[in-house]
C-alpha positions as CSV (number, residue, x, y, z in Angstrom):
1,M,35.7,35.3,16.5
2,K,36.9,31.9,15.6
3,K,35.9,30.6,19.0
4,K,32.4,31.9,18.5
5,K,32.0,30.3,15.1
6,Q,33.2,27.0,16.5
7,G,30.8,27.2,19.4
8,K,27.9,27.8,17.1
9,S,28.8,24.9,14.8
10,N,29.0,22.6,17.8
11,N,25.6,23.7,19.0
12,Q,24.1,23.4,15.6
13,A,25.4,19.8,15.3
14,E,23.8,19.0,18.7
15,E,20.5,20.6,17.7
16,K,20.4,18.8,14.3
17,A,19.6,15.5,15.9
18,T,17.9,13.4,13.2
19,L,15.0,11.0,13.5
20,K,17.4,8.2,12.7
21,D,19.4,9.1,15.8
22,A,16.3,9.2,18.0
23,L,14.9,5.8,16.9
24,N,16.3,2.6,18.2
25,A,17.7,0.1,15.7
26,S,14.8,-2.3,15.7
27,V,12.2,0.4,14.8
28,L,14.5,1.8,12.1
29,E,14.9,-1.7,10.6
30,Q,11.1,-2.2,10.6
31,L,10.6,1.1,8.8
32,K,13.2,0.2,6.2
33,K,11.6,-3.2,5.6
34,K,8.2,-1.5,5.3
35,Q,9.6,1.0,2.9
36,Q,11.1,-1.8,0.7
37,Q,7.8,-3.7,0.9
38,L,5.8,-0.7,-0.3
39,K,8.3,0.0,-3.1
40,T,8.0,-3.6,-4.2
41,E,4.2,-3.5,-4.2
42,E,4.2,-0.2,-6.2
43,E,6.5,-1.8,-8.8
44,E,4.2,-4.8,-9.0
45,K,1.2,-2.5,-9.5
46,K,2.9,-0.6,-12.3
47,A,3.9,-3.9,-14.0
48,A,0.4,-5.2,-13.8
49,A,-1.1,-2.0,-15.1
50,E,1.4,-2.0,-18.0
51,Q,0.6,-5.6,-18.8
52,R,-3.2,-4.8,-18.8
53,K,-2.6,-1.8,-21.1
54,R,-0.6,-4.0,-23.5
55,E,-3.4,-6.7,-23.5
56,E,-6.1,-4.0,-24.1
57,R,-4.0,-2.6,-27.0
58,R,-3.5,-6.1,-28.5
59,Q,-7.3,-6.8,-28.3
60,R,-8.1,-3.4,-29.9
61,E,-5.6,-4.2,-32.7
62,K,-7.0,-7.6,-33.1
63,N,-10.6,-6.4,-33.5
64,K,-10.0,-3.6,-36.0
65,S,-11.9,-3.8,-39.2
66,F,-10.2,-3.8,-42.6
67,E,-11.3,-0.2,-43.2
68,E,-9.5,0.9,-40.0
69,L,-6.4,-0.9,-40.9
70,L,-6.4,0.5,-44.4
71,N,-6.9,4.1,-43.1
72,E,-4.0,3.7,-40.7
73,S,-1.7,2.4,-43.4
74,S,1.0,4.8,-44.5
75,M,1.2,3.3,-48.0
76,D,-0.3,5.3,-50.9
77,W,-2.7,2.7,-52.4
78,K,-3.3,4.9,-55.5
79,K,0.2,4.1,-56.7
80,F,-0.7,0.4,-57.0
81,K,-3.9,0.8,-59.1
């Protein structure tokens, strides 16, 4: 039985040829560079979106009326009357 199990595992290893094994090194290197480039572009997009959101939030905060600021305040103004 042990011989059969070893034979199956050897066949499975041969059958489990990965894409990495099938591609030559230059194509694999190009794919890795492209993956890194796409990851970098995605991070830049996220950073730009976050910056834009911060700027929009700052502009909204800047343009609030006194009434809106007063309503958002957590202080109880009746205590100071």
